[in-house]
VEXDREN-2710 file (C-alpha; in Angstrom, 1 decimal):
% VEXDREN-2710
k/r/px/py/pz
1/MET/62.1/106.4/102.2
2/GLY/63.5/104.2/99.5
3/VAL/67.1/102.9/99.1
4/ILE/67.8/105.1/96.1
5/GLN/66.5/108.1/97.9
6/ARG/68.7/107.5/101.0
7/GLN/71.6/106.9/98.9
8/SER/70.9/110.2/96.8
9/ILE/70.9/112.2/100.0
10/LYS/74.0/110.7/101.3
11/TYR/75.8/111.3/98.2
12/THR/74.6/114.8/97.9
13/ALA/75.6/115.6/101.5
14/ILE/79.2/114.2/100.8
15/ASN/79.2/116.2/97.6
16/PHE/78.4/119.4/99.3
17/ILE/80.8/118.7/102.1
18/GLY/83.6/117.9/99.7
19/THR/82.9/120.9/97.6
20/PHE/82.8/123.0/100.8
21/LEU/86.1/121.8/101.9
22/GLY/87.6/122.6/98.4
23/PHE/86.2/126.1/98.6
24/LEU/87.6/126.6/102.1
25/SER/91.1/125.3/101.1
26/VAL/91.3/127.3/97.8
27/ILE/90.2/130.6/99.5
28/PHE/92.2/130.3/102.8
29/ILE/95.0/127.8/102.6
30/TYR/96.3/128.3/99.0
31/ASN/96.3/131.9/99.3
32/LEU/98.8/131.7/102.0
33/ASP/101.2/129.7/99.7
34/GLN/100.9/130.4/96.0
35/LEU/103.7/127.9/95.4
36/LEU/101.9/125.1/97.0
37/TYR/98.7/125.8/94.9
38/GLY/100.8/126.0/91.7
39/THR/102.6/122.7/92.3
40/PHE/99.2/121.0/93.2
41/GLN/97.8/122.2/90.0
42/ALA/100.8/121.1/88.0
43/ILE/100.7/117.6/89.5
44/TYR/97.1/117.3/88.8
45/GLY/97.6/118.5/85.3
46/TYR/100.3/115.9/84.6
47/ALA/98.3/113.1/86.1
48/VAL/95.4/113.9/83.9
49/LEU/97.8/113.9/80.9
50/LEU/98.8/110.5/81.8
51/VAL/95.3/108.9/81.9
52/PRO/94.8/108.2/78.3
53/PHE/98.1/106.5/78.1
54/LEU/97.6/104.3/81.1
55/SER/94.2/103.2/80.0
56/PHE/94.6/102.8/76.2
57/GLY/91.3/104.1/75.6
58/ILE/89.4/101.3/77.2
59/GLN/87.2/103.9/78.9
60/SER/85.7/104.9/75.5
61/ALA/85.1/101.2/74.6
62/ILE/83.1/100.7/77.8
63/VAL/81.0/103.8/77.2
64/LYS/80.3/102.5/73.7
65/PHE/79.6/98.8/74.6
66/TYR/78.2/99.0/78.2
67/PRO/74.4/99.7/77.2
68/GLU/74.5/96.8/74.9
69/MET/76.0/94.5/77.6
70/VAL/73.1/95.9/79.9
71/LYS/70.7/94.6/77.5
72/GLN/72.2/91.3/77.3
73/ASN/72.6/90.9/81.2
74/LYS/76.3/90.8/80.8
75/ALA/77.2/94.0/82.3
76/SER/79.0/92.6/85.5
77/ARG/81.0/90.2/83.4
78/PHE/81.9/92.9/80.9
79/LEU/83.0/95.3/83.9
80/VAL/85.2/92.7/85.3
81/PHE/86.8/91.9/82.1
82/THR/87.5/95.6/81.2
83/LEU/88.8/96.1/84.9
84/ILE/91.3/93.2/84.4
85/LEU/92.2/94.6/80.9
86/THR/92.6/98.0/82.3
87/THR/94.9/96.8/85.2
88/ILE/96.9/95.0/82.6
89/SER/97.4/98.0/80.3
90/VAL/98.1/100.4/83.4
91/MET/101.0/98.0/84.4
92/ALA/102.5/97.8/80.9
93/SER/101.9/101.4/80.2
94/THR/103.5/102.4/83.7
95/ILE/106.7/100.1/82.7
96/ILE/107.0/101.8/79.2
97/LEU/106.6/105.3/80.5
98/LEU/108.9/104.8/83.4
99/CYS/111.6/103.5/80.9
100/VAL/111.0/106.5/78.7
101/TYR/111.2/108.7/81.6
102/PHE/114.5/107.3/83.1
103/PHE/116.2/107.1/79.6
104/MET/115.2/110.7/78.5
105/ARG/115.3/112.6/82.0
106/SER/118.4/114.6/81.0
107/TRP/117.1/115.4/77.7
108/LEU/113.5/116.4/79.0
109/ALA/115.2/118.5/81.7
110/GLY/117.0/120.5/79.2
111/ILE/113.9/121.2/77.2
112/PHE/111.2/121.8/79.8
113/PRO/112.5/124.5/82.3
114/ASN/109.8/123.2/85.0
115/PHE/110.6/119.5/84.7
116/LYS/111.9/119.5/88.4
117/VAL/108.3/119.5/89.5
118/VAL/107.8/116.2/87.5
119/ASP/111.1/115.0/88.8
120/GLU/110.2/115.7/92.4
121/ASN/106.6/114.3/92.3
122/LEU/106.8/111.4/89.9
123/LEU/105.3/109.0/92.5
124/TYR/102.4/111.3/93.3
125/ILE/101.7/112.1/89.7
126/PHE/101.2/108.3/88.9
127/LEU/99.3/107.6/92.1
128/LEU/96.8/110.5/91.2
129/SER/96.6/109.0/87.5
130/TYR/95.7/105.7/88.7
131/LEU/93.0/107.2/91.1
132/ILE/91.5/109.1/88.2
133/THR/91.7/106.0/85.9
134/TYR/89.9/103.6/88.4
135/THR/87.3/106.3/89.4
136/PHE/85.7/105.7/86.2
137/TYR/85.1/101.9/87.0
138/LEU/83.9/102.8/90.4
139/SER/81.1/105.1/89.1
140/LEU/80.1/102.5/86.6
141/SER/80.0/100.0/89.3
142/CYS/77.9/101.9/91.4
143/CYS/75.7/102.9/88.6
144/SER/74.9/99.3/87.4
145/LYS/73.5/98.5/90.8
146/ILE/70.7/101.2/90.5
147/PRO/67.6/100.3/88.7
148/ASP/66.7/102.4/85.5
149/CYS/70.2/103.9/85.6
150/HIS/70.9/102.8/82.2
151/SER/68.0/104.3/80.2
END
């Protein structure tokens, strides 16, 4: 059995296990506490909304230019460059967004009735948005090591 076949079987098994655990948690755990489920969904939604601000659209540039870099055998350097650029943009965006948040917190709390969820879970929202941002690079990095993944 080849390397790609073994990796495919492993990733498929991990995907099924993760999906099954997610299914069990939604059916059995979240039904016990609807407030917990709603809080998790709100945190995830806020984190997804932050991703475009954190990455400044670099992910779209990667999707556009990555196939050309593969043809020129410069894919690994391109991914490293975009990873460094994204890290810089994530740090700059975080500083800007936190400044806006702290200066406008009272005003935002007056406008949005559910702002308390953001206030209590700000760290988790940012951490999850970082994970979502860098997951894209992990998938591209894995794809670049598989032959014929780019065609």
